[in-house]
Wavefront OBJ file of the C-alpha trace (Angstrom):
o trace
v 116.164 259.189 -67.117
v 113.936 259.582 -64.094
v 115.269 257.747 -61.033
v 111.788 256.659 -59.844
v 111.046 253.011 -60.731
v 107.941 253.733 -62.828
v 107.590 257.434 -63.710
v 104.489 259.008 -65.204
v 106.348 260.885 -67.924
v 109.874 260.962 -69.371
v 111.725 263.289 -71.666
v 111.874 262.141 -75.277
v 114.650 264.547 -76.163
v 118.250 263.836 -77.190
v 120.916 265.795 -79.049
v 118.643 266.275 -82.059
v 116.316 268.509 -80.016
v 119.222 270.510 -78.606
v 120.534 270.937 -82.190
v 117.096 272.157 -83.241
v 117.083 274.787 -80.468
v 120.599 275.825 -81.513
v 119.454 276.197 -85.148
v 116.875 278.741 -83.928
v 119.419 280.545 -81.816
v 121.679 280.809 -84.864
v 119.048 282.800 -86.717
v 118.561 285.166 -83.786
v 114.819 285.155 -84.475
v 112.641 283.667 -81.761
v 109.136 284.898 -82.517
v 106.920 282.835 -84.805
v 108.402 282.393 -88.236
v 109.676 279.870 -90.752
v 110.345 277.023 -88.308
v 106.749 277.105 -87.118
v 105.483 277.315 -90.711
v 107.558 274.303 -91.705
v 106.311 272.246 -88.790
v 102.690 273.151 -89.567
v 103.123 271.824 -93.102
v 104.691 268.643 -91.798
v 102.017 268.123 -89.206
v 99.234 268.666 -91.684
v 100.862 266.090 -93.984
v 101.259 263.585 -91.142
v 97.562 263.835 -90.181
v 96.342 263.930 -93.731
v 94.839 267.377 -93.230
v 94.886 270.357 -95.581
v 95.769 272.913 -92.921
v 97.474 273.098 -89.527
v 97.810 276.064 -87.156
v 100.269 275.804 -84.309
v 99.648 277.661 -81.043
v 101.235 277.860 -77.613
v 99.288 274.960 -75.989
v 96.655 272.351 -76.514
v 94.387 274.479 -74.291
v 94.802 277.413 -76.722
v 94.115 275.022 -79.606
v 90.702 274.218 -78.067
v 90.054 277.903 -77.450
v 90.750 278.918 -81.049
v 88.904 275.933 -82.478
v 85.731 276.909 -80.652
v 86.197 280.640 -81.324
v 86.694 280.148 -85.068
v 83.193 278.737 -85.431
v 81.684 282.087 -84.382
v 83.455 284.191 -86.965
v 82.589 282.511 -90.290
v 80.721 284.561 -92.813
v 77.817 282.315 -91.880
v 78.600 281.502 -88.170
v 78.494 277.812 -87.400
v 77.704 278.394 -83.706
v 76.190 281.177 -81.650
v 75.822 281.854 -77.936
v 73.265 279.594 -76.317
v 73.752 276.667 -78.729
v 73.946 273.271 -77.099
v 77.209 271.270 -77.323
v 77.417 267.674 -76.082
v 80.574 266.776 -74.193
v 81.748 263.607 -72.392
v 81.798 263.984 -68.612
v 85.401 262.796 -68.367
v 88.029 265.082 -69.875
v 90.422 267.867 -69.021
v 89.207 271.304 -67.984
v 90.172 273.053 -71.199
v 87.827 270.905 -73.240
v 85.007 272.672 -71.467
v 86.220 276.185 -70.717
v 86.182 277.586 -74.254
v 82.584 276.375 -74.671
v 81.596 278.285 -71.538
v 83.672 281.308 -72.494
v 81.800 281.605 -75.789
v 78.362 281.323 -74.159
v 77.562 277.832 -75.309
v 75.406 275.444 -73.307
v 77.275 272.303 -72.311
v 75.441 269.013 -72.040
v 77.414 266.442 -70.064
v 76.986 262.845 -71.173
v 78.265 259.694 -69.448
v 81.279 257.765 -70.654
v 81.653 254.105 -71.530
v 83.313 252.282 -68.668
v 85.308 250.139 -71.061
v 86.583 252.631 -73.643
v 86.527 255.681 -71.309
v 85.167 257.692 -74.263
v 81.636 259.036 -74.613
v 78.938 256.356 -74.218
v 77.482 256.015 -77.691
v 74.034 254.934 -76.540
v 73.859 257.877 -74.126
v 75.107 260.196 -76.850
v 72.320 259.184 -79.191
v 69.753 259.605 -76.450
v 71.104 263.027 -75.458
v 70.733 264.603 -78.904
v 67.843 267.010 -79.218
v 66.779 269.557 -81.864
v 68.812 272.073 -79.777
v 72.074 270.124 -80.215
v 74.384 271.977 -82.575
v 77.715 270.265 -81.940
v 79.491 267.335 -80.334
v 82.976 267.870 -78.877
v 84.322 264.325 -78.842
v 87.370 263.570 -76.730
v 89.781 260.744 -77.578
v 90.848 259.787 -74.043
v 94.296 258.454 -73.061
v 95.282 257.636 -76.634
v 91.997 255.877 -77.526
v 89.983 256.931 -80.584
v 86.232 257.134 -80.458
v 84.203 254.930 -82.778
v 83.671 257.497 -85.515
v 81.794 255.120 -87.737
v 79.155 254.826 -85.044
v 79.155 258.593 -84.313
v 78.797 259.426 -88.018
v 75.737 257.171 -88.199
v 74.205 258.868 -85.129
v 74.589 262.376 -86.610
v 74.264 261.459 -90.351
v 70.744 262.870 -90.792
v 71.255 265.789 -88.438
v 72.929 269.158 -88.894
v 75.398 268.650 -86.025
v 79.044 269.732 -86.020
v 81.669 267.233 -84.902
v 84.780 268.588 -83.183
v 87.632 266.519 -81.762
v 89.874 267.039 -78.772
v 92.743 264.741 -79.614
v 95.278 266.293 -77.242
v 95.993 262.978 -75.560
v 95.828 260.776 -78.631
v 98.283 261.799 -81.335
v 99.102 258.805 -83.493
v 95.874 256.907 -82.692
v 93.936 255.723 -85.770
v 90.468 254.515 -86.526
v 89.880 252.581 -89.767
v 93.373 253.686 -90.850
v 92.612 257.379 -90.462
v 94.321 259.592 -87.892
v 92.257 260.429 -84.799
v 91.706 264.188 -84.698
v 90.754 264.338 -88.370
v 87.194 263.038 -88.317
v 85.604 266.325 -87.253
v 85.460 269.802 -88.803
v 88.377 270.739 -86.492
v 90.740 268.627 -84.428
v 93.087 269.734 -81.657
v 96.413 268.317 -80.467
v 98.958 269.011 -77.708
v 102.755 268.844 -77.638
v 103.096 269.346 -73.908
v 105.994 267.652 -72.088
v 104.137 264.464 -71.171
v 102.376 263.932 -74.515
v 103.287 261.826 -77.545
v 105.554 264.504 -78.958
v 106.971 267.265 -76.825
v 107.898 270.851 -77.595
v 107.415 271.352 -73.807
v 104.448 273.640 -74.522
v 102.503 273.745 -77.785
v 99.309 272.798 -79.551
v 98.022 272.276 -83.032
v 94.684 272.638 -84.819
v 93.947 270.809 -88.054
v 91.077 271.369 -90.494
v 90.239 270.917 -94.170
v 88.134 274.089 -94.165
v 89.953 277.020 -95.746
v 87.742 279.676 -94.176
v 88.312 278.286 -90.693
v 92.058 278.078 -91.419
v 92.193 281.770 -92.285
v 90.086 282.672 -89.198
v 92.480 280.681 -87.001
v 95.481 282.497 -88.507
v 93.943 285.844 -87.553
v 92.655 284.778 -84.099
v 96.084 283.369 -83.162
v 97.745 286.781 -83.458
v 95.628 289.640 -82.167
v 92.864 289.242 -84.717
v 94.905 291.190 -87.245
v 95.332 290.601 -90.962
v 99.135 290.474 -91.012
v 99.423 286.690 -91.227
v 96.602 286.165 -93.717
v 97.301 285.420 -97.394
v 96.761 288.361 -99.721
v 93.499 286.772 -100.939
v 91.671 285.271 -97.976
v 88.271 284.302 -96.691
v 88.284 286.777 -93.820
v 88.793 290.147 -95.530
v 88.831 289.242 -99.228
v 91.918 290.930 -100.729
v 94.505 292.659 -98.513
v 95.932 295.996 -99.500
v 99.561 296.258 -100.583
v 100.295 298.881 -97.976
v 102.173 297.059 -95.187
v 102.166 300.093 -92.916
v 98.380 300.014 -92.502
v 97.677 296.371 -93.345
v 100.057 294.995 -90.720
v 98.074 296.768 -87.985
v 94.566 296.136 -89.236
v 92.426 294.336 -86.637
v 89.371 292.475 -87.917
v 88.581 289.769 -85.343
v 88.542 289.777 -81.490
v 91.611 287.586 -81.281
v 94.360 286.600 -78.841
v 98.104 286.273 -78.712
v 98.628 282.519 -78.522
v 101.474 282.322 -80.969
v 104.173 279.657 -80.562
v 107.835 280.616 -80.569
v 110.221 279.396 -83.257
v 111.779 276.829 -80.958
v 108.410 275.061 -80.694
v 108.329 274.654 -84.425
v 111.927 273.432 -84.705
v 111.380 270.947 -81.878
v 108.109 269.811 -83.392
v 109.806 268.903 -86.704
v 112.360 266.741 -84.878
v 109.834 265.084 -82.629
v 107.401 264.343 -85.481
v 110.111 262.332 -87.234
v 110.426 260.227 -84.079
v 106.682 259.820 -83.535
v 106.182 256.555 -85.489
v 108.826 254.847 -83.354
v 107.357 256.387 -80.174
v 103.922 255.025 -81.032
v 105.378 251.623 -81.950
v 106.943 251.270 -78.506
v 103.778 252.514 -76.777
v 101.782 249.815 -78.558
v 104.353 247.129 -77.680
v 104.180 248.233 -74.034
v 100.393 248.066 -74.195
v 100.564 244.412 -75.243
v 102.742 243.685 -72.191
v 100.413 245.660 -69.947
v 97.264 243.912 -71.253
v 98.850 240.522 -70.738
v 100.122 241.399 -67.261
v 96.697 242.618 -66.076
v 94.737 239.623 -67.362
v 95.043 237.692 -64.075
v 93.678 240.540 -61.931
v 89.924 240.089 -61.944
v 89.440 243.153 -59.743
v 90.911 245.477 -62.398
v 89.313 246.662 -65.604
v 91.594 248.243 -68.208
v 90.721 250.425 -71.189
v 89.303 248.628 -74.257
v 91.067 249.710 -77.389
v 89.072 251.272 -80.219
v 90.800 251.228 -83.583
v 94.553 251.464 -82.914
v 95.264 253.380 -79.699
v 98.453 255.333 -79.268
v 98.271 254.484 -75.533
v 98.928 257.792 -73.758
v 98.931 255.843 -70.457
v 97.455 252.758 -68.858
v 94.211 253.163 -66.950
v 92.948 250.864 -64.206
v 89.465 250.749 -62.715
v 89.362 248.916 -59.383
v 86.320 246.972 -58.176
v 84.427 248.908 -55.536
v 84.147 245.808 -53.300
v 87.856 245.649 -52.631
v 88.881 246.010 -48.985
v 91.504 248.540 -50.001
v 90.330 252.018 -50.986
v 91.738 253.706 -54.054
v 93.615 256.055 -51.703
v 95.305 253.008 -50.195
v 96.323 251.838 -53.653
v 97.675 255.288 -54.520
v 99.743 255.230 -51.293
v 100.934 251.692 -52.059
v 102.058 252.809 -55.509
v 103.779 255.881 -54.115
v 105.648 253.855 -51.512
v 106.925 251.588 -54.306
v 107.928 254.428 -56.637
v 105.077 254.133 -59.122
v 103.689 257.494 -60.330
v 99.954 257.561 -60.907
v 97.255 260.148 -61.519
v 93.442 260.324 -61.631
v 91.985 259.420 -65.035
v 92.354 262.876 -66.572
v 90.009 265.055 -64.426
v 87.593 262.288 -63.503
v 83.934 263.306 -63.632
v 84.386 267.006 -64.414
v 80.796 267.762 -63.554
v 81.644 267.294 -59.877
v 83.784 270.420 -59.871
v 82.450 273.688 -58.383
v 83.610 275.582 -61.458
v 80.600 274.323 -63.426
v 78.431 276.630 -61.340
v 79.672 279.294 -63.745
v 78.527 277.249 -66.779
v 75.284 277.146 -68.631
v 74.933 273.368 -68.585
v 72.730 270.315 -68.265
v 73.467 266.655 -67.456
v 71.907 263.968 -69.514
v 70.463 261.341 -67.123
v 73.059 259.991 -64.692
v 76.869 260.048 -64.891
v 77.313 256.690 -63.132
v 80.279 255.511 -65.205
v 82.018 258.896 -64.944
v 81.490 258.728 -61.174
v 83.010 255.249 -61.072
v 86.018 256.401 -63.121
v 86.324 259.397 -60.808
v 86.220 257.303 -57.612
v 87.837 254.018 -58.588
v 90.188 254.843 -61.439
v 93.777 255.921 -61.917
v 96.365 255.631 -64.636
v 100.077 255.024 -64.878
v 102.484 256.155 -67.545
v 103.500 254.769 -70.919
v 106.723 255.725 -72.669
v 108.738 255.562 -75.883
v 110.944 252.624 -74.769
v 110.559 249.111 -73.438
v 108.627 249.133 -70.169
v 108.652 245.388 -69.493
v 110.526 245.697 -66.186
v 108.375 248.618 -65.000
v 105.182 246.759 -65.826
v 106.517 243.690 -64.044
v 107.171 245.889 -60.987
v 103.634 247.202 -61.227
v 102.280 243.696 -61.453
v 104.192 242.646 -58.304
v 102.809 245.583 -56.386
v 99.257 244.937 -57.604
v 99.538 241.413 -56.190
v 99.397 243.082 -52.757
v 96.037 244.710 -53.471
v 93.097 242.946 -51.779
l 1 2 3 4 5 6 7 8 9 10 11 12 13 14 15 16 17 18 19 20 21 22 23 24 25 26 27 28 29 30 31 32 33 34 35 36 37 38 39 40 41 42 43 44 45 46 47 48 49 50 51 52 53 54 55 56 57 58 59 60 61 62 63 64 65 66 67 68 69 70 71 72 73 74 75 76 77 78 79 80 81 82 83 84 85 86 87 88 89 90 91 92 93 94 95 96 97 98 99 100 101 102 103 104 105 106 107 108 109 110 111 112 113 114 115 116 117 118 119 120 121 122 123 124 125 126 127 128 129 130 131 132 133 134 135 136 137 138 139 140 141 142 143 144 145 146 147 148 149 150 151 152 153 154 155 156 157 158 159 160 161 162 163 164 165 166 167 168 169 170 171 172 173 174 175 176 177 178 179 180 181 182 183 184 185 186 187 188 189 190 191 192 193 194 195 196 197 198 199 200 201 202 203 204 205 206 207 208 209 210 211 212 213 214 215 216 217 218 219 220 221 222 223 224 225 226 227 228 229 230 231 232 233 234 235 236 237 238 239 240 241 242 243 244 245 246 247 248 249 250 251 252 253 254 255 256 257 258 259 260 261 262 263 264 265 266 267 268 269 270 271 272 273 274 275 276 277 278 279 280 281 282 283 284 285 286 287 288 289 290 291 292 293 294 295 296 297 298 299 300 301 302 303 304 305 306 307 308 309 310 311 312 313 314 315 316 317 318 319 320 321 322 323 324 325 326 327 328 329 330 331 332 333 334 335 336 337 338 339 340 341 342 343 344 345 346 347 348 349 350 351 352 353 354 355 356 357 358 359 360 361 362 363 364 365 366 367 368 369 370 371 372 373 374 375 376 377 378 379 380 381 382 383 384 385 386 387 388 389 390 391 392
């Protein structure tokens, strides 16, 4: 375990993960194969999805999810189409949209849930809006009942970035499965860890086949014989294995990722159970601090971490609080990337901002989050509470 009193992230591995790695070594095959295929089937089953494609990161999952929409027989998106995004997320929510020539429209977040503000979302939709890329932030699902009502009479695609929220549910359904495509991450600090890795789920067979091709060079090798990209493959492996049909990538996972994923997925229910127990302790411990607002749960959060928004009229600045935490061995980070629209990189984007991003600015300037883990954090949260008593 980490020696710091309250670390941001901890390893969830034990001997089972080491055994999984050894099982791959025993085969002497490390490139993508049967272990990855097995994990994909298990992950699809866990999420209640028809299909899952594993890639080398959650960032690559977002890239392929966006790319796949351009290569359908009847493309679902084209360059110049408007996609609504929340102003608070990680960079790789936005980059694939830019890279495929889409116009981003930044919309403010809800200060309580930290997800997209539903009123602002409804106001921001125009006849030019072709998609919404919803982000389930810090383990917290969006209200997909409300979103479905907003877009019910409109021809708008719904996509989900669920990289921080594996195991979260809304109305009993897994977050990441409400849209046409949902993306997940198995990075070290996330709910399950293959150290690097990402997953895309969908119920659309054509998109599934496109993703299989895009993941590996845009070739046909990994497609079923009868598929929705090329129709029917030839039986000549010499030519078919090197037939390139889509402008793809090489974002394949290695076999160890698949083997590790299978082990971690079995542990996930217990991981989420502990995260939710810790959240109850955290919520109770923060109730006396009137100068702190914490994230309001939507559905059943899987509580990636614990966010705190500090009143702007405190004498102490957020930087002072960060220093206080550091001095007392409490790891903390900004709330994801804060208001992403503040970053100079958006000068490369085709984008617009719907009205003001006041809540995103507040999150950016007055927010931070601390970690949550797969074991009892009562003592760490008590330590946090004691240090917060010094904030004024």
